[in-house]
C-alpha positions, 0 to 999 in steps of 0.5 A: 463460498461462504458469506463469512469468508466473501465478506472478509475477502471484500473489506478494506484491510485498513478498516477491518476493526470497523467492519461487523465482526460476523464470525463472532456473532456466528459462533455465538449462534453456533452455540445457542443451536447447539444448546437446543439441538441437545434440549430436543434430544432430552427430557427437561427435569425441571424449569429454570429457577425463576429468581436467577432469571429474574436476576439476569432479566434486571441486569440486562435492563439496566444494561440497555437503560430501558424503562422496566415499565416499557419491558413489561408492557411491551413483553405482553405482546407474545409475537414480539420477540425483541424491543430495539430502541435508541438511547438517545430518542433519535433513531439516527443519533443514539446507541442503538440497545435490544431488549429481549422478551422472552427472558424465561426460556431455557438457553435466553442468556445466550441469546441475551448474549447474541443481542448484546454483541449485535448491539454492540456491533451495530453501533461500532459500525454506525458511528465509524460510517458517520464519522467518515461520512463527516469526514467525506463532506468536510473534504467535499467542502475543501475541495469545492474551493479549490476547484473555484480556485482552478476554474478562476486560475484558468479563466485567468490564464486564458485571459492574459494568453488570448487578451480579452476573451468573449464574456460568452467564452468565460465560464462563470463560477458558481459554487461547487457545492450546494446544500442539502437537507440535512437530518441532524441539524434541520438545516444544510450541511454541503456535498459536491456539485458541478460548476456550471458554464453559463453565458452573460446575463443580467441574472446572478445568484445567490444562496438563501437561508436553506442554501437554495439557489436564487435567481435575482435581476441585476439591471446594472449587469447589461449594461456595466457588463459581466465581471466573472465573481471567479476572478475576484477570488484570485486575490485571496488564493496562494498556490501551496508550497509543497516540499521539494521533491525534485532535484531543481526544487530541492537546489532552489529551496536549500539555495534560495532564502526569500521566496518569489512572488507566486505567477498564475502562468501556464506551468502553475495551471498544469500542476494545480490541474494535475493536483487537483485531478488526483485528489478528486480521483482519491476522493472518489475511490474513498467514496467508493470505498464508503458505499461498499462498506455500508453495502457489506454491513448491511448486508451481514447484519441482514445474513446474521438475523436471518440465521438468528431466525433460523436457529432460534425458530423466532421471527426477530430479523424484520423488527431488527433489520428495520431499525438497521434500515432506518439507522444512520449506516443504513439511511444516509444517501450522501454518498452516493449523491457525492459520487455523483457530483464528482463525476459530473465534475470530473467528467466536465472539467478533466474528461472534456465532457467525455463520460468514458473517458472520465468514468474509465479514470476514477473506476480503473477496470480491475484485472482480469486472470487469464488462462494464457498466462497461467499456461505460460506460467505452468511451461516456463516453470516446466522448461526451467526445472528440465533444463536444471535436469539437463544441466545437471545429467550433462555435468556428471555426463561429461564429468566437469566437476573433475575436468582440467577447465573447471577452474577458469570456468569457476574463475572466469564464467560462474560469476557471469552467470551468478547474476542471473542467479541473484536476479531470478531467487530475489523475484522468486522471494518477492512472488513468495512475498506477494502471494503471502501479502495477499493471503494475510490481507496485507494491502501492498498495492496501497502501501507501494502506491501501484495504480489501480489494476497494474499492481503484479501478483505473484502469478505474473512475478513469477511467471517473469522469473521462470522466463528469465530462468529459461534464458539463463539456464539455456545460455550456461548449456550453450556455454558449457565447454570446458576445453579450448579448441586445440587448433585455435587455442581459444573458445569460441568467441560466439559462445563466450559472448552469450552471457553479455548478450543475455545482460544486453538482452535484459537491459533492452527488455526492461526499457523497452518503451512498447507497450508489452511485457508489463510495461507500466510496472517496468517503468514504475520500477525504473522511476523508483531506481532512478529517484533512489540513485539521485537521493537525496535530491528526489522526495523520499517516497516509501517504494524508493525506501524499499527498494534502496534496502533491496539493493542492499542484499544485492552487493554481490549482484553490483560486482558481478556486474563490475566483473562483466565490464573489466572481463569484457573489456580488459580481460582476455574472454576468448581464452577465459583469463582475466587480470581483474583482482590485480588491479588496483582500479578494479579493487577500488571500484569493488569496494565503492559499488558495494557501499552505493546501495548503504550511502544511497539509503544513507542519503535518503535517511539525511533528507527526511531528517533535514528537509521532510519529516525532521524526525531523530529516528531517520538520523539514527537510521542513517547512523544504521547505514554508516555503521554497516560501510565502515563494517563493509570497508573493513572485511573487503580491506581484509579480503585484499590485505591479510593481517590479523589487525585488519581481521580484528577490525573486521570482526568488531566492526562487523559485530557492532554492525550486526547487533544494530541492524537486528535490532533495528529489524526485529524492533524499529521495522517489524514493531517485535518484541514488545514485552508488555502486548497482548502477544507476549514478545511479540506486538498487539496485532498480528497478521499471521494467526501462528505466533511461532512464524515470528519467533522463527523469523527473528531467530532465522533473521539472527542467523542469516546476518552472521553470513558475514563471518565465513568471510572474516575467518577466512573460509573462502571454500568448502571442499565440495564448493569453489571459491566463486560458488561460496560467495554465491551461496552466502549472497544468495542467503542474504537475499533469503533474509531480505524476502523474510524481511519484506514480509514482516516490514510491510506487515508492520507497515498495514498493521500501522496503516490498520490502526490509523484506519488510513486508507487513502493517499494523502494528496497535497491541495494547490492552492491556499485560501487566505481571508483578510482581517478586515473581512473577518472584522466585518463578518464579525 
């Protein structure tokens, strides 16, 4: 793989604009190379007018801010090609600017452009890295305090639980941060250190002016005993009140008008342990990405300068790379030191000193592609195709389409198997989504909050969909009898129970507790589904929000599940007959199960409006789902109660809901139709390089949203399609529309993260430190 592609593939997606633009510089070098090749093939007719060169040199010197006298004195040395200086006078702080010392040569303007662009990219990288390092240093200082509070909390809980603890067993607290030299100010800034465990002694520690720890003898300590400083800081600590995330906490938050006094209990300690452990892991992940950012950019500058030397036949890379190495991004070692101290602290306090366990938690191993997975994918896909071909041949061979039992089969058996068709189609669409998200550098694992190394790629999802398709198709083939047994006047009970058995198998696999068939992903899905069903009692995360949206496109699948219950428990499955459509209870639940997904989304929006973000946009979003519920009620009622009045109500409500939903999809969820953007009628940033794709997606979204017209206009079946087949076709079109929506919804979310350089989860910290007013006044 060429370096340019490898460089792009290893970028942090949310920081891509902060990386060096390697391809842009490379294209300038290609221009220089073509110019030199052209000059070598032609005899120069005349030298370049010196007047224009002087003007160009004067303009460039004015841009670079360099003294003309320095330029003349440096150009005397024929071996020097460039002169790199820092505008601020300090190589670690100022903006770097390069002066090209060979301006009189042919094609010099191209090389001036190259170094101007190179300086811009270098200053951008250096400034971003400095900014991010400052952020992690500040964050490390806060984590230091949090760790001190946690250790004090642990000591307090141990004392309460076990009485007076021997002083030799108490971990006294030193600072989680200690000072190091700061090249910027000449004094110190903070970075992480470990919390040492020491025994009671007659020495205490304090910080001198340079931030170094100094031991000081305390004669009183040997006679009066040791009192850990860690317990004193708890007087100024309060446990943070976090937004209610569970049903119990939500109900308490709504019912209790006054906050109860906090207690330093074991339960609170466990919560604090989990929160701080998560915060440290996320902080360490940030440090790893910063280290990779620095390494990749330094490597890119080295590569591009070597290419410049090769193209121009000069020796400028040494001088420029020396400047790069002495810059902040090239010389700062704070990230490495912070990483070492986080590792030490995490292993000691959250892994019981087990180095391997601690490092495995901080650095999860990346997934390895296995040939077995590829083999199974090919095998199951081939089996699915073979079963489809066999099904088509069998239908034609038995002339099933024109048999007497065709109507009974389509009314009773087809709706049962269509459930698996909806699920398989949705999984295939999601597999395609993951493929294109990866291809266009959309960081879907971060957006969904998957644990590193556990996310399913398109191969894994397609493998699961192929496996389910094989099971469903095999079941269809085993249950394709159209005629009853003439002796018993019924169908075989064994074959008629195949669809129900398949549903049970799928449910057992989904909830199977053993670590097989992607357990972490299965339980992540179950967790999101449970939180969605319990809305608005749980905090709404993006995966819950996203899954509930998927469920709104699976209305017909929910109705198929309802039909399973009616057919097998109240129908006569042996004779393939049922009276579900005649039951008022069935009709009521036929409407209810269709409303449930939209009602879940409405409750999620309501919670975000009233409890969490308190943004009016969530209220408007909730009204959008209410309009869809109204349209759905009208259409369903129109199906059961024919009449022009119901048809008009169904058409008008569905039309309003379609307009509102389409606008929200395109403008809010996708962020498109921005008239004044750099890409007219789209948006400023696009992940897909082909603009026509976005316009096509908008048109398809509008067309597929109009599928409801089939039911309102009374198009129940076509000459070649049964009523249930037509219903399945319309439901499949909605699933395809949802797949299109998925891609652009996540793309917009990703680009919002890119615009804010948001590459990390925000982890709430457990403690809040409060300083008394008298202490503040005494300090001043």
